[in-house]
C-alpha positions in Angstrom: 105.3 76.5 82.2 105.9 78.6 79.1 103.3 79.9 76.8 104.6 77.6 74.0 104.1 74.5 76.2 100.5 75.7 77.3 99.5 76.5 73.7 100.8 73.1 72.6 98.9 71.2 75.4 95.7 73.2 74.7 95.9 72.4 71.0 96.6 68.8 71.5 93.8 68.5 74.2 91.3 70.2 71.8 92.4 68.1 68.8 92.3 64.8 70.8 88.8 65.6 72.2 87.6 66.5 68.6 89.1 63.5 67.0 87.8 61.3 69.7 84.3 62.7 69.7 84.4 62.3 65.9 85.6 58.8 66.1 82.9 57.7 68.7 80.2 59.2 66.4 81.5 57.6 63.3 81.6 54.2 65.2 78.1 54.5 66.5 76.9 55.5 63.1 78.6 52.8 61.3 77.4 50.2 63.8 73.7 51.4 63.5 73.9 51.5 59.8 75.6 48.1 59.5 73.1 46.6 62.0 70.3 47.9 59.8 72.0 46.6 56.6 72.6 43.1 58.2 69.0 42.8 59.3 67.9 43.8 55.8 70.2 41.2 54.3 69.0 38.6 56.8 65.4 39.3 56.0 66.0 38.8 52.3 67.9 35.6 53.1 65.1 34.3 55.3 62.4 35.1 52.6 64.5 33.2 50.2 64.8 30.2 52.5 61.1 30.0 53.0 60.7 29.9 49.2 63.2 27.1 49.0 61.4 25.4 51.7 58.0 25.5 49.9 59.9 24.3 46.6 61.4 21.3 48.5 58.0 20.4 50.1 56.3 20.5 46.8 59.1 18.3 45.2 59.5 15.6 47.8 56.9 16.3 50.6 59.7 17.3 53.2 61.2 20.5 54.5 64.8 19.4 54.2 67.3 21.8 52.5 71.0 21.0 51.6 73.4 22.0 54.5 75.2 24.3 52.0 72.1 25.7 50.8 70.5 29.1 51.5 69.6 28.3 55.0 73.3 28.1 56.1 74.0 30.5 58.9 70.3 31.2 59.6 68.8 29.2 62.5 65.1 28.4 61.6 62.4 25.9 62.6 59.5 24.7 60.4 55.9 24.1 62.2 53.1 22.6 60.4 49.5 23.6 60.7 49.2 21.6 63.9 52.2 23.4 65.5 54.5 20.4 65.3 58.2 20.9 64.4 58.6 19.2 61.1 61.8 20.7 59.9 64.6 23.1 60.5 68.4 23.2 61.3 68.4 23.2 64.9 67.6 19.7 65.6 65.2 20.6 68.4 62.4 18.3 69.5 59.0 19.2 70.7 60.1 19.3 74.4 63.0 21.6 73.4 60.6 24.1 71.8 62.1 27.6 72.5 60.1 29.5 75.1 60.2 32.8 73.0 59.2 31.1 69.6 56.4 33.6 69.1 59.0 36.4 68.9 60.8 34.6 66.0 60.3 36.0 62.6 57.5 34.0 60.9 57.2 33.4 57.1 54.2 31.3 55.8 55.4 28.5 53.4 52.9 28.4 50.5 52.7 25.4 48.1 50.2 25.5 45.4 48.4 28.6 46.7 48.0 27.3 50.2 50.0 27.6 53.4 51.3 24.3 54.3 53.7 25.3 57.3 55.3 28.3 58.8 59.2 28.9 58.9 60.3 30.5 62.2 63.7 32.4 62.1 65.9 33.1 65.0 67.5 36.4 65.3 70.6 37.7 67.6 68.2 38.7 70.5 66.5 35.3 70.5 66.8 33.5 73.8 67.1 29.7 74.4 69.4 29.0 71.4 72.6 27.0 71.8 75.7 29.0 72.2 77.2 28.0 69.0 74.1 29.2 67.2 74.2 32.7 68.8 78.0 32.9 68.0 77.1 32.0 64.4 74.5 34.6 64.3 77.0 37.4 65.8 80.0 36.3 64.2 79.7 38.3 60.7 78.5 41.6 62.7 81.1 41.2 65.4 84.0 40.6 62.9 82.9 43.7 60.8 82.5 45.8 63.8 85.8 44.7 65.3 87.6 45.7 62.1 85.8 49.0 62.0 86.9 49.7 65.6 90.5 48.8 65.0 90.5 50.9 61.9 89.0 53.9 63.9 91.6 53.4 66.6 94.4 53.4 64.1 92.8 56.6 62.5 92.5 58.1 66.1 96.2 57.5 66.7 97.1 59.0 63.3 94.9 62.0 64.0 96.5 62.4 67.5 100.0 62.3 66.1 99.0 64.9 63.4 97.3 66.9 66.0 100.4 66.9 68.2 102.5 67.9 65.2 100.2 70.6 64.2 99.9 72.0 67.8 103.7 72.2 68.0 104.0 73.9 64.7 101.1 76.4 65.6 102.3 77.1 69.0 105.7 77.9 67.7 104.2 80.2 65.0 102.2 82.0 67.5 104.9 82.2 70.3 107.8 83.2 67.9 106.6 86.7 67.5 105.6 86.9 71.1 109.1 85.8 72.0 110.6 88.6 69.6 108.2 91.2 71.3 109.4 90.2 74.8 113.1 90.2 73.7 112.6 93.7 72.1 110.7 94.9 75.3 113.6 93.6 77.5 116.2 95.5 75.3 114.1 98.7 75.5 113.8 98.4 79.3 117.7 98.2 79.3 118.0 101.4 77.3 118.3 100.2 73.6 115.7 102.4 72.0 116.9 101.5 68.7 115.5 97.9 68.9 112.9 97.1 66.5 110.7 93.8 66.2 111.0 93.4 62.6 107.8 91.4 62.3 105.8 91.8 59.2 102.5 90.2 59.5 98.9 91.2 58.6 97.1 89.6 61.6 96.6 90.9 65.3 100.2 90.0 66.3 101.6 92.0 63.2 99.3 95.0 64.2 100.7 94.6 67.9 104.3 94.5 66.6 103.7 97.5 64.4 102.2 99.5 67.3 105.2 98.2 69.5 107.7 99.7 66.9 105.8 102.9 66.6 105.9 103.2 70.4 109.7 102.6 70.4 110.2 105.2 67.7 108.2 107.7 69.7 110.3 106.8 72.8 113.6 107.2 70.9 112.3 110.6 69.4 111.4 111.8 72.9 114.7 110.8 74.2 116.4 112.6 71.5 114.2 115.5 72.0 115.0 115.4 75.8 118.8 115.3 75.1 118.4 117.9 72.7 116.5 120.2 75.0 118.9 119.9 77.7 121.7 120.8 75.2 119.7 123.7 74.1 118.9 125.0 77.5 122.6 124.8 78.4 123.4 126.7 75.2 120.8 129.3 75.9 121.9 129.8 79.4 125.6 129.9 78.6 125.7 133.1 76.5 123.8 135.5 79.0 125.5 134.0 82.0 128.9 134.5 80.3 128.0 138.2 79.5 126.8 138.8 83.0 129.9 137.1 84.5 132.3 138.9 82.3 130.7 142.3 83.1 130.5 141.9 86.8 134.1 140.7 86.9 135.3 143.6 85.0 133.3 145.9 87.3 134.8 144.1 90.2 138.4 144.3 88.8 138.2 147.9 88.0 138.3 147.4 84.2 135.0 149.0 84.0 133.8 151.9 85.9 130.2 151.4 87.2 127.9 153.0 84.8 124.3 152.9 83.8 125.3 151.2 80.4 127.0 148.3 82.2 123.9 147.9 84.5 121.7 147.9 81.5 123.7 145.2 79.8 123.4 143.0 82.8 119.7 143.7 83.2 119.0 142.9 79.6 120.8 139.6 80.1 118.7 139.1 83.3 115.7 139.7 81.4 116.6 137.3 78.7 117.1 134.5 81.3 113.9 135.3 83.0 112.1 135.3 79.6 113.7 131.9 78.9 112.9 130.3 82.1 109.1 131.6 81.9 109.0 130.2 78.4 110.4 126.8 79.4 107.9 126.7 82.3 104.9 127.5 80.0 106.0 125.0 77.5 106.4 122.1 80.1 103.1 122.9 81.7 101.5 122.8 78.1 103.2 119.5 77.3 101.7 117.7 80.4 98.4 119.4 79.9 98.7 121.4 83.1 98.7 124.9 81.6 96.3 126.7 83.8 93.5 128.6 81.9 91.1 131.2 83.2 88.6 131.3 80.4 86.3 134.2 79.8 84.1 135.5 76.8 86.4 137.5 74.6 85.3 139.2 71.2 87.7 138.3 68.3 87.4 142.1 67.4 88.9 142.9 70.8 91.7 140.6 70.4 92.6 142.1 67.0 92.5 145.8 68.2 94.7 144.8 71.2 97.3 143.4 68.8 97.4 146.5 66.6 97.8 148.8 69.7 100.7 146.6 71.0 102.7 146.2 67.9 101.8 149.2 65.6 104.7 151.3 67.2 107.3 148.6 66.5 106.0 147.9 63.1 106.2 151.6 62.2 109.6 151.9 63.6 110.7 149.2 61.1 108.9 150.7 58.3 106.5 147.6 58.1 102.8 148.1 57.5 100.5 146.3 60.1 96.9 145.6 58.9 94.1 144.1 60.7 91.4 142.2 59.0 88.2 140.7 60.6 86.1 138.5 58.8 84.6 136.8 61.9 82.1 139.5 62.3 81.0 139.6 66.0 82.3 136.1 67.0 83.2 135.5 70.5 85.7 133.0 71.9 85.7 131.5 75.3 89.4 131.5 76.1 92.2 132.6 78.5 92.7 136.2 77.2 96.3 136.4 78.6 97.4 133.2 76.9 95.8 134.0 73.6 97.4 137.5 73.8 100.8 135.8 74.5 100.3 133.5 71.5 99.3 136.3 69.2 102.3 138.5 70.4 104.6 135.5 69.6 103.2 135.3 66.2 103.5 139.0 65.4 107.0 139.2 66.8 108.0 136.2 64.7 106.5 137.9 61.5 108.2 141.4 62.4 111.6 139.5 62.6 111.2 138.0 59.2 109.5 140.8 57.3 112.0 143.3 55.6 111.5 147.1 55.8 108.8 148.2 53.4 106.9 145.0 53.8 103.5 144.3 55.4 101.9 142.0 58.0 98.2 141.2 58.1 96.6 139.9 61.3 93.3 138.5 60.2 90.4 136.4 61.7 88.0 134.1 59.9 85.3 131.5 60.6 85.7 127.9 59.3 83.9 124.9 59.5 85.5 121.5 60.6 84.0 118.6 62.5 80.2 118.2 62.6 78.6 120.8 64.8 82.0 122.4 65.5 83.0 125.9 64.1 86.5 127.3 64.2 88.1 130.8 64.4 91.2 131.0 62.6 93.6 133.9 63.7 96.2 134.2 60.9 99.4 136.3 60.8 100.5 136.8 57.1 103.9 138.3 56.6 105.6 139.4 53.2 108.9 137.9 54.2 111.0 135.0 52.5 108.8 132.2 53.7 109.8 128.7 55.0 112.0 126.2 53.4 110.3 122.9 52.6 112.4 121.3 55.6 111.6 124.1 57.9 107.8 123.8 57.9 107.9 120.5 59.7 110.1 121.9 62.4 109.2 125.7 63.0 107.1 124.5 66.0 110.1 122.6 67.6 111.8 123.9 70.8 114.7 126.3 70.2 114.3 126.1 66.4 115.2 128.9 64.2 115.0 129.3 60.5 118.0 131.5 60.7 120.4 130.0 63.2 123.0 132.7 62.6 121.0 135.3 64.5 121.9 136.1 68.0 119.7 135.2 70.9 119.1 139.0 71.4 117.6 139.4 68.0 116.0 136.1 67.8 114.4 135.7 71.3 114.4 132.3 73.1 113.5 130.1 70.1 110.4 128.8 72.1 107.8 131.4 70.7 106.1 129.0 68.3 106.4 126.1 70.4 104.5 127.9 73.0 101.9 129.0 70.5 101.2 125.5 69.6 100.9 124.5 73.3 98.5 127.2 74.0 96.5 126.2 71.0 96.4 122.6 72.1 95.4 123.6 75.7 92.4 125.3 74.1 91.4 122.4 72.0 92.8 123.9 68.9 96.0 123.8 66.8 98.7 126.0 65.2 99.6 125.4 61.7 102.1 127.2 59.1 102.2 127.4 55.4 103.8 129.5 52.7 101.7 131.9 50.8 100.7 130.6 47.3 99.6 133.9 45.8 102.2 136.2 47.3 105.6 136.1 49.0 105.9 135.2 52.6 104.2 132.9 55.0 101.0 132.4 57.2 101.0 131.1 60.7 97.4 130.3 62.0 96.2 129.8 65.5 92.9 127.8 65.1 90.5 127.8 68.1 87.0 126.2 68.5 84.2 128.6 68.6 81.8 128.5 71.6 79.5 131.4 71.7 78.3 130.5 75.2 80.8 131.6 78.0 81.0 129.0 80.9 
């Protein structure tokens, strides 16, 4: 049974129960109210009949009323002071005296300030009355209640029809976007990642559809990234392998004579392949959260000193000034020292490749406050190069992305350095961000790490 049919049946059942209970309560309420109203009307009529009996007795000494008078439809008997039946419209003798006469409503008949007789009025519950009399008493009430019952049945039928129509409409409105979601999911399962639901609603189903579309967009981007990654890896491997193959082939064919220069060429390409493979492995581990960390307490000042020692010679060779600025005082991080050194080396090498001769690079540390009860250490690498273009800032942490695509791989590395920096930052619970300098040329790439003064 489909969801639409189930919802329709559920709505119909709930609506019918609601309409039925409402009709039953209304019927009982109307019956009770009408019975009280009818009893009140009869009491007034009975009082009027008793007054007319007193007037008739005062006028002609009898308790006779015209058949079409006020006593019509009201069974009653008149008993004198001795208890004898002296009037009424039931034509009963003394021997036919009702057994439950004391339960009838009694109204004294007063004439000239004294009670001359008592009028006894029968009601619906009176026993011993002829069938036609009881039918006469019940006729008006039964007719009215019968009409009310018919009207309620008609209303129930109309309500049920309206409930069915509304249930079908509501079920269709609810299941239509669900069916669209199902069709979209089936299309995505078959590989069509461009499929979108197109549902624009502000309710929970709309939120679900929006989340579904966002998920599909993420899957599509991931698929595009996967394809691009394979293409980039193939491209990265092609050039060094081609160089190695041509060099080895030339040596084998005797075109080249074996020499240290040729061996060095092959080794450089092998080193490049090894670095590429290591970078891809590190990045893959970071993406799945499996990058192994051996955390220890490390002073920020030690990290900065080590960076200067490793890169000062290369910076001096290129005519670039390398400065170290520590505004974090004696702050200590609980991190994997090797991984953080790797990230800082990638940032400094990236800055060296973009800073012209005569420029400067500053590696600085500072304390910042972020989330409640969480302080951060920001390790910033500031260069004086050309900076990033507006479209480059959103892509510099992508795999194999370079701001200068014309540089050779030997000059530009593997293109995974900044992507690895962000992966290392995320593994430590931090982040890596980039921005252009506002007060000077160049750009700043920052490695933000949470500060934990207590080593584990």
